[in-house]
Backbone as JSON, one array per atom type, in Angstrom:
{
  "sequence": "MIRTQVYLPDELHHQLVFAAQQRGVRYAELIREGVARVLSNDQYSPDKKAKKMSFIGAGAKGGDAKLSSHIDAIIYE",
  "N": [[-17.93, -6.27, 15.11], [-17.22, -7.39, 18.64], [-19.37, -6.6, 21.61], [-18.19, -6.45, 24.68], [-18.14, -6.67, 28.74], [-16.53, -5.42, 31.13], [-14.39, -5.59, 34.28], [-12.66, -3.01, 35.5], [-10.57, -1.8, 38.38], [-10.53, 0.33, 40.58], [-7.93, 2.51, 40.13], [-6.16, 1.67, 38.09], [-8.97, 2.16, 35.51], [-8.74, 4.67, 35.86], [-5.65, 5.26, 35.49], [-6.14, 4.95, 32.98], [-7.99, 6.67, 30.96], [-6.93, 8.2, 31.51], [-4.31, 8.25, 29.86], [-5.7, 7.45, 27.49], [-6.74, 10.41, 27.07], [-4.6, 11.74, 27.17], [-3.34, 10.65, 24.06], [-5.23, 10.69, 22.26], [-7.44, 9.33, 21.39], [-9.82, 6.33, 22.11], [-10.48, 5.18, 25.23], [-11.58, 2.12, 24.84], [-10.57, 2.01, 22.61], [-7.37, 0.94, 23.37], [-7.83, -0.4, 25.43], [-8.55, -2.86, 23.86], [-5.62, -3.07, 22.07], [-4.6, -3.23, 23.87], [-5.08, -5.89, 24.62], [-4.34, -7.45, 22.3], [-1.55, -6.95, 22.34], [-1.71, -8.62, 24.3], [-2.04, -11.08, 23.56], [-0.54, -12.07, 21.02], [1.63, -12.67, 22.56], [3.57, -15.84, 21.76], [3.33, -17.99, 23.04], [0.22, -18.04, 23.59], [-0.53, -18.44, 20.45], [-2.81, -20.01, 18.32], [-1.33, -21.16, 15.65], [1.6, -22.36, 17.24], [0.3, -23.63, 18.62], [-0.6, -25.59, 17.14], [1.83, -26.77, 15.94], [2.94, -27.62, 17.86], [1.76, -29.92, 18.62], [1.25, -31.83, 16.49], [4.0, -32.53, 15.94], [4.06, -34.22, 18.49], [3.05, -35.41, 17.14], [0.12, -35.75, 17.19], [-2.79, -36.2, 15.91], [-2.05, -35.93, 13.98], [-1.31, -37.74, 10.42], [2.03, -40.36, 10.37], [4.97, -38.58, 10.32], [7.73, -39.02, 12.16], [8.87, -41.68, 12.35], [11.43, -42.12, 14.0], [11.03, -41.09, 16.33], [10.41, -40.62, 19.36], [12.95, -42.42, 20.26], [15.53, -40.05, 19.62], [14.31, -38.13, 20.93], [15.56, -36.68, 23.38], [18.18, -35.39, 22.38], [16.13, -33.89, 20.14], [14.38, -32.18, 21.41], [16.16, -30.86, 23.15], [18.54, -29.81, 22.04]],
  "CA": [[-17.02, -6.08, 16.45], [-18.86, -7.97, 19.61], [-19.86, -5.49, 23.25], [-18.06, -7.13, 26.25], [-18.06, -5.67, 29.79], [-15.07, -5.84, 31.59], [-14.86, -5.13, 35.45], [-11.47, -2.22, 36.4], [-9.84, -1.31, 39.46], [-10.73, 2.64, 40.45], [-7.33, 3.28, 39.94], [-6.44, 1.02, 36.83], [-9.54, 2.85, 35.21], [-8.6, 6.56, 35.91], [-4.32, 5.53, 34.34], [-6.83, 3.91, 31.21], [-8.73, 7.19, 30.75], [-6.28, 9.8, 31.34], [-3.53, 7.56, 28.52], [-6.64, 7.58, 26.28], [-6.79, 11.04, 27.04], [-2.98, 12.18, 25.98], [-2.85, 9.94, 23.03], [-5.97, 10.72, 21.59], [-8.32, 7.9, 21.61], [-10.42, 6.04, 23.5], [-9.96, 4.56, 26.29], [-11.82, 1.13, 24.65], [-8.81, 1.13, 21.77], [-6.65, 1.07, 24.09], [-8.41, -1.67, 25.73], [-8.26, -3.32, 22.34], [-4.59, -2.64, 21.92], [-3.91, -3.84, 24.73], [-5.49, -7.68, 24.46], [-4.0, -8.01, 21.51], [-0.37, -7.6, 22.38], [-0.48, -10.03, 25.34], [-2.34, -12.45, 22.37], [1.04, -11.5, 20.25], [2.85, -13.04, 22.71], [3.43, -16.53, 20.99], [2.3, -18.41, 24.0], [-0.73, -18.03, 23.22], [-0.71, -18.16, 19.21], [-2.72, -20.92, 17.76], [0.01, -21.85, 15.31], [1.89, -22.24, 17.95], [-0.51, -25.1, 19.44], [-0.83, -26.85, 16.64], [2.54, -26.73, 15.9], [3.36, -28.2, 18.73], [0.85, -31.18, 18.42], [1.74, -32.45, 15.01], [5.91, -32.64, 16.78], [3.63, -35.2, 19.19], [2.19, -36.82, 16.48], [-1.87, -35.86, 17.68], [-4.14, -35.08, 14.64], [-1.45, -35.78, 11.96], [-0.74, -39.51, 10.04], [3.32, -40.06, 9.89], [6.03, -38.17, 11.35], [9.76, -39.47, 12.19], [8.43, -43.43, 13.03], [12.1, -43.09, 15.14], [11.39, -39.96, 17.06], [11.61, -41.8, 20.56], [14.53, -42.67, 20.11], [16.2, -39.76, 19.56], [13.59, -37.22, 21.43], [15.87, -35.23, 24.16], [18.0, -34.71, 21.85], [15.38, -33.03, 19.59], [14.22, -31.12, 23.05], [17.5, -30.04, 24.01], [20.05, -28.73, 20.88]],
  "C": [[-17.88, -6.85, 18.07], [-18.01, -6.74, 20.65], [-19.37, -6.7, 24.8], [-17.49, -6.15, 27.61], [-16.98, -6.1, 30.61], [-14.98, -5.72, 33.0], [-12.86, -4.81, 35.85], [-11.76, -2.33, 37.34], [-9.89, -0.1, 39.03], [-9.02, 3.26, 39.77], [-6.23, 2.82, 38.3], [-7.19, 1.91, 35.75], [-9.58, 4.1, 34.88], [-7.59, 6.5, 35.64], [-5.19, 5.43, 32.56], [-6.91, 5.98, 30.71], [-7.25, 8.59, 30.32], [-5.15, 9.68, 30.11], [-4.48, 7.48, 27.81], [-6.69, 9.15, 25.48], [-5.19, 11.82, 25.86], [-2.89, 11.73, 25.04], [-4.37, 10.35, 22.0], [-6.83, 9.99, 21.2], [-9.29, 7.71, 22.41], [-10.01, 4.96, 23.88], [-11.08, 2.95, 25.67], [-10.66, 0.9, 23.07], [-7.84, 1.8, 23.11], [-6.34, 0.25, 25.66], [-7.74, -2.64, 24.86], [-6.53, -3.74, 21.79], [-3.93, -3.39, 22.93], [-3.94, -6.01, 24.73], [-4.99, -7.86, 23.4], [-2.33, -7.47, 21.28], [-0.69, -8.72, 23.41], [-1.62, -11.26, 24.41], [-1.69, -12.79, 21.35], [1.38, -12.34, 20.64], [3.21, -14.74, 22.44], [2.71, -17.74, 21.89], [0.98, -18.7, 23.5], [-1.73, -18.56, 21.44], [-0.9, -19.42, 18.98], [-2.01, -21.66, 16.79], [0.75, -22.86, 15.99], [1.19, -23.99, 18.52], [-0.14, -25.97, 19.06], [0.45, -27.22, 16.01], [3.2, -28.17, 16.4], [2.63, -29.93, 19.27], [0.95, -31.31, 17.45], [2.8, -32.0, 15.13], [5.62, -33.91, 17.15], [3.4, -35.43, 18.75], [0.7, -36.57, 16.62], [-2.12, -35.05, 16.83], [-3.1, -35.18, 13.47], [-0.57, -37.85, 11.09], [0.67, -39.07, 10.4], [3.88, -39.63, 10.86], [7.48, -39.1, 11.16], [9.54, -40.47, 12.92], [10.06, -43.23, 14.17], [12.61, -42.07, 16.15], [11.74, -40.13, 17.88], [12.39, -41.59, 20.32], [15.92, -41.62, 20.66], [15.91, -38.0, 20.44], [14.27, -35.44, 22.41], [16.41, -34.6, 23.05], [16.82, -33.6, 20.68], [15.16, -31.55, 20.52], [15.18, -30.35, 23.45], [18.38, -29.19, 23.27], [19.26, -28.13, 20.54]]
}
């Protein structure tokens, strides 16, 4: 694990400490859980970025030679 430092507003820190006490865990665990939830969003997934890049042909050889002629159908349908 890598140690990091995060600044939190007082009220958020108090809420975090209270929530950790209620759940019986350390507040660092709640921070890790929150970060994991944010990063689990598809928008931040490296796999999704790779798929997008492959779709547009960046970094990949080959692909659909007629892509530009039916791009609207692929994107909007």
